[in-house]
FIPAVO-517730 format. One record per atom (N, C-alpha, C): residue in one letter; z, y, x. Coordinates in steps of 0.001 Angstrom, whole numbers, plus 500000, padded with zeros to 6 digits. Layout:
FIPAVO-517730
AZYX ...
//
This chain:
FIPAVO-517730
M461321673499030698 M460859674860030417 M459854675301031478 I458885676080031076 I457936676678032007 I458409678096032317 Y458669678359033573 Y459170679660033993 Y458007680514034503 K457736681598033802 K456705682541034234 K457321683486035263 M456747683503036470 M457358684239037574 M456560685466037974 G457248686579038117 G456669687790038673 G457125687957040111 E456345688699040888 E456673688918042301 E456382690352042719 L457284690908043505 L457005692122044254 L456962691761045734 F456206692529046523 F456070692273047957 F455651690812048179 C454634690384047459 C454300688960047388 C453724688402048677 G453197689279049564 G452599688767050786 G451439687835050480 P451094686953051412 P449957686060051197 P450261684875050296 G451540684700049920 G451839683659048945 G452702682507049412 G453478682686050484 G454369681614050928 G455397681245049879 L456068682246049319 L457028681993048249 L456332681433047014 A455199682022046676 A454486681594045469 A454024680153045579 W453534679749046748 W453112678356046932 W454289677424046705 G455428677778047271 G456618676958047068 G457022676881045613 A456855677991044899 A457244678034043485 A456331677179042614 V455023677405042728 V454099676706041820 V453951675237042181 N454365674851043382 N454309673445043785 N455659672741043664 A456679673460043237 A457996672848043055 A457923671781041964 D458471670614042242 D458364669475041327 D459664668685041354 I460347668627040222 I461604667884040155 I461471666634039286 G460229666263038994 G460012665039038237 G460245665166036752 V460329666391036252 V460485666646034812 V459193667294034337 S458465666616033478 S457095667025033146 S456981668419032549 D457959668837031779 D457855670136031109 D458633671235031838 T458954671000033112 T459669672002033897 T458854672368035127 K458406673604035177 K457663674075036336 K457666675593036358 I457184676141037469 I457075677586037644 I455600677944037698 V455206678959036965 V453807679398036972 V453746680882037307 H452643681267037889 H452400682665038247 H452196683518037000 A452851684667036960 A452636685634035876 A451955686889036421 W452569687516037427 W451967688673038073 W452586688856039457 A451884689581040307 A452363689810041664 A451857691149042163 N452582691711043133 N452230693017043680 N452421693033045194 D451480693669045882 D451624693927047310 D450785695162047635 I451105695809048730 I450417697050049073 I449113696821049823 D448970695668050479 D447820695426051349 D446703694689050626 N445506695237050677 N444377694690049933 N443999693283050393 L443905693059051702 L443525691736052203 L444588690696051877 T445844691089051961 T446934690187051597 T446822689791050129 C446501690749049279 C446329690452047850 C445142689524047622 Q444068689711048391 Q442929688811048268 Q443329687384048632 T444103687242049698 T444572685910050108 T445414685283049010 Y446337686057048464 Y447222685559047402 Y446407685121046186 Q445533685993045739 Q444769685691044523 Q443888684459044711 H443246684350045859 H442335683234046116 H443064681895046133 N444290681885046647 N445002680618046833 N446000680284045729 I446568681301045121 I447625681045044132 I447106681042042706 C446256681991042372 C445838682079040973 C444339682054040765 K443559681874041836 K442110681724041729 K441530682801040807 N440695682368039865 N440064683320038956 N440723683366037579 D441801682591037425 D442430682507036108 D443147683788035710 Y443646684496036710 Y444411685706036428 Y443860686838037293 A442643687220037039 A441941688174037905 A442683689496038060 D443371689925037019 D444040691227037062 D445548691113037290 S446033689925037564 S447480689737037649 S448047690018039033 V447174690189040029 V447622690565041370 V447299692035041562 I448327692849041596 I448166694305041596 I448347694829043009 C447268695334043573 C447315695871044933 C447637697357044862 Q448892697672045150 Q449347699054044973 Q450684699245045673 D450927700424046178 D452235700765046723 D453263700622045601 V454310699856045856 V455297699595044807 V455914700886044287 R455925701919045124 R456492703200044706 R455632703901043666 E454381703423043532 E453480703986042531 E453236703023041366 L453802701834041450 L453603700821040416 L454425701155039173 E453796701078038022 E454526701284036771 E455243699987036405 I456542699956036639 I457349698772036318 I457881698938034900 S457158698366033965 S457520698493032561 S456949697321031786 R457475697073030604 R456949696013029747 R455545696359029243 K455228697616029265 K453891698029028844 K452844697628029885 N453225697699031154 N452265697461032238 N452308696036032787 L453463695382032686 L453641694038033243 L454121693083032154 S453640691849032187 S454016690874031156 S455441690382031363 D456027689859030291 D457387689317030360 D457456688155031340 I458599688015031982 I458802686952032951 I460140686251032706 D460206685003033147 D461440684212033074 D462101684097034437 A461320684371035490 A461800684245036864 A461172685356037697 F461814685667038818 F461338686771039649 F461649686473041105 S460722686809041982 S460981686665043414 S460502687908044145 F461207688266045194 F460773689404046007 F461318689283047427 G460380689216048368 G460730689254049779 G460605690687050245 F461604691490049927 F461478692928050188 F461345693200051695 P460593694251052073 P460243694499053475 P461451694468054398 C461252693793055552 C462358693557056475 C462364694514057665 N461374695395057761 N461210696226058954 N462494696925059380 D463267697421058429 D464459698188058760 D465729697339058842 F465585696022058686 F466750695145058748 F466691694154059910 S465518694005060527 S465356693023061592 S466148693425062825 I466799692440063468 I467553692713064696 I466612693058065848 V465308692770065689 V464336693116066720 V464061694617066717 G464201695245065553 G463941696672065432 G465193697505065608 E465160698710065068 E466282699635065220 E467374699434064174 Q467122698574063215 Q468075698313062131 Q468530699601061448 K467568700386061006 K467899701609060275 K468447701300058888 G468204700077058415 G468744699668057132 G468267700546055996 L469184700950055141 L468835701748053973 L468363703149054355 N468582703528055616 N468165704855056058 N466721704889056552 G466083703725056652 G464721703664057147 G463693703869056049 N462430703844056456 N461331704059055506 N461193702923054498 Y461625701727054896 Y461422700541054051 Y462714700025053417 G463851700453053946 G465124699872053532 G465411699942052044 A465044701050051413 A465375701239049997 A464365700616049038 L463329699956049566 L462306699387048682 L462848698243047824 Y463972697653048236 Y464563696590047415 Y464928697098046023 T465135698413045886 T465551698960044594 T464500698760043510 Y463237698567043915 Y462197698312042922 Y462360696896042345 G462893695990043163 G463241694672042641 G464390694760041660 I465361695609041962 I466485695832041039 I465966696373039711 K464988697256039781 K464410697832038566 K463767696745037710 V463034695822038343 V462436694702037603 V463520693891036910 L464602693596037624 L465683692799037044 L466303693492035835 K466506694775035930 K467133695504034831 K466228695589033603 I464925695754033826 I464001695908032700 I463649694570032059 F463367693560032892 F462863692292032356 F463944691235032161 Q465072691369032857 Q466184690421032734 Q465719688956032774 P464975688543033816 P464587687136033932 P465818686251034044 Q465662684968033750 Q466813684058033807 Q467372683933035215 W466476683949036203 W466919683830037589 W465962684547038528 F466426684791039744 F465577685420040747 F465849684824042119 L464923685079043030 L465087684728044438 L464672685939045262 A465567686424046111 A465278687546047004 A465402687066048445 E464477687519049308 E464437687017050686 E464354688155051678 N465066688000052819 N464976688960053906 N465446688304055195 V465333689036056296 V465693688499057606 V467206688352057750 G467610687522058725 G469026687326058970 G469742688605059357 G469005689559059971 G469607690820060374 G470021691705059222 L469647691333058008 L470026692115056830 L471541692284056745 S472288691242057112 S473740691274056940 S474443692228057905 S473762692628058987 S474399693504059972 S473838694917060006 A472765695185059269 A472181696534059265 A473188697542058719 N473187698733059310 N474145699786058908 N475575699270058939 E475873698466059956 E477208697885060147 E477658697086058928 G476708696469058271 G477022695602057140 G477055696291055796 T476999697621055783 T477112698336054508 T475847698180053665 A474687698080054305 A473435697929053554 A473445696636052746 F473878695553053384 F473913694253052712 F474858694281051516 K476024694877051707 K476994694971050608 K476421695784049452 Q475713696862049784 Q475116697692048734 Q474074696910047951 I473228696147048671 I472196695344048008 I472830694302047101 L473852693608047596 L474523692594046776 L475166693223045542 N475798694365045722 N476421695056044584 N475378695461043547 D474230695937044007 D473175696355043083 D472606695162042313 L472469694018042992 L471978692813042316 L472975692354041243 Q474249692421041563 Q475271692062040571 Q475265693039039399 S475120694303039708 S475136695321038653 S473944695199037712 A472884694535038183 A471717694314037325 A471973693215036300 G473118692525036430 G473495691522035438 G473422690081035922 Y473695689854037225 Y473493688520037786 Y474672688020038623 K474884686709038538 K475731686001039485 K474855685742040706 I475345686030041893 I474481685924043061 I475026684916044072 Y474083684286044791 Y474420683220045726 Y473641683429047029 P474176684260047940 P473486684517049210 P473766683407050230 H472741683042050987 H472887681959051955 H471926682197053113 L472396681942054334 L471535682017055509 L470908680642055717 Y469610680563055490 Y468881679304055639 Y468284679220057039 K468506678109057706 K467853677819058980 K466756676807058672 F465533677298058553 F464455676470058016 F464141675246058877 E464407675323060171 E464167674143061006 E465048672970060572 E466166673264059906 E467054672198059431 E466551671570058134 Y465508672155057566 Y464895671614056346 Y463533670987056625 G463278670658057883 G462038669980058232 G460890670891058583 V461096672209058559 V460044673161058923 V459920673185060446 P458701673097060996 P458540673021062449 P458638674377063141 Q459694675107062845 Q459841676471063349 Q461291676920063193 T461813677547064220 T463146678142064138 T463009679467063410 R463408679477062158 R463245680684061327 R464471680809060432 H465249681863060631 H466488682053059892 H466331683225058934 R466565682974057667 R466378683997056651 R467515683961055634 I467930685152055203 I468888685243054103 I468113685180052799 I468502684255051952 I467899684148050627 I469014684244049597 I468811685134048653 I469792685366047595 I469209684846046292 V469863683866045715 V469481683372044394 V470416684010043377 G469849684456042275 G470662685041041220 G470401684359039887 I471448684159039111 I471334683597037763 I471977684579036797 R471290684861035720 R471745685878034766 R473150685561034255 N473955686586034076 N475369686428033748 N475641685629032477 D474735685700031504 D475009685014030239 D474679683526030281 L474143683057031397 L473801681645031534 L474919680911032276 P475171679640031945 P476328678931032501 P476115678347033891 Q474875678244034337 Q474587677533035576 Q475171678231036813 V475527677412037787 V476019677885039086 V475133677259040163 F474615678087041053 F473684677592042075 F474402677279043379 N473998676190044011 N474423675872045369 N473187675588046215 P473155676056047457 P471995675803048322 P471804674301048545 P470566673857048674 P470326672441048938 P470837672040050314 S471335670826050411 S471819670303051684 S470645670014052622 T470915670059053908 T469894669721054904 T469864668224055213 H470795667481054637 H471003666081055034 H469744665220054939 K469007665325053848 K467849664455053641 K466669664806054544 Y466773665931055269 Y465667666362056123 Y465938666075057603 D467106665470057893 D467493665227059280 D466503664345060032 S465880663412059332 S465014662446059996 S463557662904060105 I463247664072059564 I461866664572059609 I461528665042061028 D460397664614061530 D459921665078062830 D459300666462062642 N460039667484063004 N459550668850062836 N459178669478064177 S458711668646065088 S458301669137066406 S456949669848066321 V456712670719067284 V455436671421067371 V454279670431067517 K454479669431068349 K453399668467068609 K452953667773067336 T453911667352066525 T453580666694065266 T452944667681064295 A453496668887064211 A452979669888063269 A451520670232063555 L451156670319064826 L449803670746065189 L448794669605065232 N449285668367065249 N448366667250065467 N448365666159064409 V449320666175063486 V449396665120062478 V449301665725061080 P448152665566060414 P446898665020060947 P446197666052061818 P445167665639062569 P444435666604063398 P443815667697062527 I443741668897063067 I443101670000062353 I441588669881062521 D440886669910061404 D439433669855061453 D438911671097062180 E437934670910063065 E437424672048063834 E436806673118062944 W436432672750061710 W435848673702060782 W436872674242059784 A438144673990060039 A439183674466059127 A439188675990059062 F439667676519057931 F439758677968057768 F440622678579058870 N440228679760059364 N441060680564060261 N441453679823061545 H440520679007062040 H440837678168063207 H440042678576064456 E439651679838064521 E438901680306065678 E439819680395066899 I439331679899068039 I440102679982069286 I440118681430069765 P441299682011070008 P441352683403070463 P440694683562071836 A440046684689072045 A439459684987073347 A440582685243074357 M440470684669075547 M441498684811076576 M440858685326077856 S441475686312078472 S440954686814079743 S441221685798080851 D440440685885081912 D440617684964083045 D442014685089083643 K442549686307083665 K443869686515084251 K444957685851083420 V444845685937082094 V445835685297081217 V445757683781081357 V444544683253081382 V444381681810081552 V445003681353082863 E444771682122083922 E445330681764085228 E446851681823085210 R447393682837084539 R448849682969084442 R449454681784083686 L448803681384082601 L449326680283081789 L449378678965082563 K448534678816083564 K448527677583084357 K449850677344085066 Y450605678422085291 Y451873678305086007 Y453077678212085064 I452829678331083781 I453925678330082806 I453999676959082141 K455138676320082262 K455326674992081682 K455780675120080226 P455653674037079443 P456124674075078053 P457580674545077968 G457819675502077063 G459167676048076890 G459472677220077799 Q458640677471078802 Q458860678586079718 Q458097679829079268 N458493680980079855 N457754682208079607 N457322682837080926 A456803684040080851 A456257684675082051 A457315685026083087 F458592684993082700 F459644685454083601 F460482684336084205 N460488683167083575 N461289682078084140 N460431680947084693 S459144681218084873 S458233680225085441 S458029680512086930 D457542679540087620 D457323679661089062 D455860680006089316 M455554681298089254 M454179681730089462 M454094682665090664 P452939682769091286 P452784683650092450 P453160685093092123 E453619685810093114 E454093687183092930 E453024688070092298 E451772687876092700 E450709688743092189 E450386688489090716 M450871687351090174 M450614687023088771 M451753687467087855 K452890687827088436 K454061688162087634 K453875689495086911 L454608689630085805 L454561690869085025 L455645691814085519 N455306693072085630 N456265694078086053 N456740694843084822 V457623694181084061 V458129694781082822 V459645694795082881 K460234695982082837 K461687696102082930 K462363695603081654 G463492694964081833 G464322694562080697 G463730693474079830 A462810692691080357 A462156691662079535 A462297690271080135 K463382690042080882 K463576688749081529 K463824687638080507 I464547687943079452 I464746686974078376 I463733687340077304 S462629686606077286 S461509687096076505 S460646685974075987 Q459853686295074948 Q458861685361074449 Q457462685764074911 I457384686630075912 I456089687040076428 I455457685889077207 Y454257685523076813 Y453541684386077383 Y454403683122077367 K455140682945076315 K455982681754076216 K455206680600075600 R455184679494076319 R454553678286075795 R455511677583074841 L454960676979073831 L455769676189072916 L456225674903073594 D457375674421073182 D457865673116073621 D457370672093072612 P456562671121073029 P455976670194072051 P456984669335071313 D458169669157071884 D459151668238071300 D460210668928070451 K460061670241070270 K461024671008069479 K460291671825068413 P461025672339067426 P460390673302066508 P459953674537067293 A458946675226066797 A458474676450067448 A459520677551067351 Y459418678517068245 Y460199679730068034 Y459553680495066877 T460187681545066419 T459794682206065178 T458386682787065240 V457574682434064261 V456235683008064110 V456401684439063598 T455799685397064299 T455909686794063879 T454534687338063512 G454541688487062867 G453291689069062423 G452843690254063228 S453603690629064264 S453253691815065025 S453458691563066509 G453067692521067316 G453244692396068751 G451934692564069492 G452058692878070770 G450874693089071584 G450585691932072502 G450034692237073657 G449639691199074598 G450798690322075021 G450525689041075085 G451532688097075541 G452483687598074484 T452304688005073226 T453240687604072177 T452575686755071092 H451451686149071410 H450670685467070381 H451042684001070174 M452051683494070837 M452461682083070829 M451406681265071580 Y451845680497072548 Y450915679807073427 Y451079678291073347 H449940677634073330 H449871676177073197 H450644675511074336 Y451278674401074022 Y452099673715075018 Y451268673027076104 A450003672693075821 A449183671949076773 A447920672682077187 E447329673429076267 E446084674138076577 E446388675577076976 N445596676115077872 N445830677465078381 N445242678518077442 R445882678663076310 R445388679593075288 R446483679901074283 A446246680970073524 A447119681271072388 A446773680347071225 L447677680231070279 L447420679418069096 L446341680068068231 T445629679266067495 T444751679791066458 T445611680176065264 N445071680950064374 N445815681297063161 N446084680070062292 R445185679106062311 R445434677891061534 R446620677125062101 E446748677110063418 E447907676449064028 E449188677202063687 R449123678513063695 R450286679317063292 R450626679044061825 A449602678909060992 A449824678609059576 A450481677234059405 R450119676282060259 R450761674967060210 R452258675080060498 L452616675926061453 L454039676119061766 L454768676776060601 Q454030677503059767 Q454585678103058555 Q454419677171057350 T453908675980057590 T453723674896056596 T452755675244055475 F451812676157055738 F450716676359054796 F449770675163054897 P449242674671053783 P448266673582053844 P446963674070054482 D446201673148055028 D444978673522055750 D443906674131054859 D443978673899053561 D442968674483052667 D443375675872052176 Y444445676417052734 Y444902677754052385 Y444123678756053233 E443256679532052605 E442366680426053336 E442900681851053334 F443016682420054528 F443482683795054690 F442283684725054897 F442367685928054325 F441269686887054400 F441597688019055374 G440576688444056127 G440751689556057042 G440404689182058471 S440523690156059356 S440277689931060781 S441350689006061341 R441150688554062580 R442125687658063193 R443514688290063236 E443580689571063605 E444875690243063678 E445483690451062297 K444662690760061307 K445168690922059938 K445724689599059414 V445016688520059715 V445476687198059274 V446754686818060005 R446804687125061282 R448013686842062054 R449230687515061415 R449046688756061003 R450151689490060381 R450569688838059070 Q449599688454058246 Q449923687815056971 Q450736686544057177 I450287685728058105 I450975684458058353 I452395684703058861 G452533685647059787 G453840685902060375 G454849686499059423 M454378687210058405 M455286687855057458 M455688686944056299 A455064685782056203 A455277684907055051 A456564684086055164 V456978683541054044 V458061682561053992 V457428681181054151 P458009680283054964 P457429678942055098 P457306678253053737 C456098677801053427 C455815677243052099 C456769676120051715 K456936675162052607 K457732673983052265 K459219674311052192 G459663675286052973 G461047675734052849 G461289676384051499 A460339677213051067 A460439677856049752 A460449676811048650 K459605675809048773 K459518674745047759 K460861674046047579 I461532673760048677 I462837673090048615 I463842673927047833 I463846675237048074 I464808676110047397 I464462676259045920 F463184676420045608 F462782676526044195 F463107675227043441 E462948674095044085 E463297672835043418 E464799672759043153 A465603673289044079 A467051673332043840 A467371674236042649 I466657675353042529 I466869676239041380 I466508675523040086 L465355674850040067 L464934674145038855 L465928673050038481 R466442672337039467 R467457671302039165 R468719671948038604 T469098673074039178 T470275673794038672 T470080674192037216 M468939674761036897 M468678675233035543 M468577674078034548 N468224672880035047 N468099671712034178 N469340670822034202 G470382671235034903 G471607670453034957 G471453669144035702 I470536669093036666 I470299667881037451 I471031667999038787 E471860667005039095 E472624667040040331 E471711666824041544 Y472075667419042668 Y471354667241043924 Y472333667482045069 D471988666977046252 D472832667202047422 D472828668687047771 S474006669263047819 S474087670714048044 S475243671045048973 V475273672304049387 V476343672807050240 V476820674135049673 P478037674568050010 P478494675885049553 P477702676993050249 C477602678141049621 C476959679289050265 C477721679645051534 N477017679962052594 N477675680250053869 N477852681746054118 I477538682563053134 I477762684009053232 I478786684413052191 K479881684980052649 K480934685430051743 K480811686935051534 F481167687390050360 F481095688831050091 F482170689222049097 
//
C-alpha cells in the first residue's frame, strides 16, 4: 500500500526524509508526501526544495497552525500522519512549563488532524523531558488525548546513538495505530546497529565533505575564541580544560557545561541544538573552530545534497530542531513492516502508562 502522509510542525524535513526513503523491500509499499505545515517561511522553503521539489508546489503550507484550517475541504485525505510538536515547553533545558506554556498545547492540533482524517497510523515526536513536564501530568494528558482520538499508542524513549546515529539524542516517539486495525507495534531493536561506527570522526570525514557542499561555510571566529580553543582538548569544555587564568570564562553556575566544548572524535556527538549564544556552536575536535552547518547536518544524518535555506543562524536552527533522518527512517520502516505483517527484531516499549 502507498501511504499518503500529512505533517504538522514539519520542520526542514528530518521526519519526512525518513518517511519517503523508508524501504522494506516490498515494491508496492511506501510512504509519500501529501501535505505539510510549518510556521517558518525559510523552513518551509527547505522542506519543499528537498522533499517535494516542484511536484507539490502548494502542498507545503507556511502558516501558524493556530490559523490553519484543518478540514477535509482544505487538506487532502491521508493514510498516515506525523507531527513533531514544539518542544520548547517540555525540554529539561528550559522551564518545563508543559501544557501551561505558550507552545505546550500545540499538540492538540495534531489531535484534531487524527480525529478528522483518521489515518491508519501516526508518529508523534518530542523531547525526553516530555515525560516529566508538569510533574508528569502533561505526558499523561497527551497520551490520553491520543487514545481518545481512536488509537492504540506505543510510546518509547529512543536513544538515537544506539541506532547508528553519530549523536547522543534522546527523544520520545509515540506510534499510534487506529483501533479498528489488528496490528500491534513494537520499537525496532538496536541490535543490528551495534557494529556501526557512529563516531564524530567517521561522520565528518567518511566520505570527505566537498568544499563546495551546501551550507559548508566556515564560521567566523574571533582571535580570542581561537586562542581559547587551543587549550581545550577533545571532549573538554571551557571549564574543565587547563587554560591560563586570563582566558577562563567568568560565568557562575556553568561548570558542567557545553560552552566551548570540543567534540570527542571517537564518540557520538553531544546533542545538536538549534539555539544558544556564544560558545554553544559545537566545536571541531581538531581544528580551532566551530562546526559548519553541513557538519552539523552530518551529525543529524542529512545527506550532503540536502540544501537548507536562510542565514547561517537560521540554518543552524533548522538543523538543530530536526529529527535525525536515518533514525526516522528506521522507525518508519518498522511501522511499514508492522502494517505489512513482516517480522523484525524488536523490543517492548520502555515507557509504561
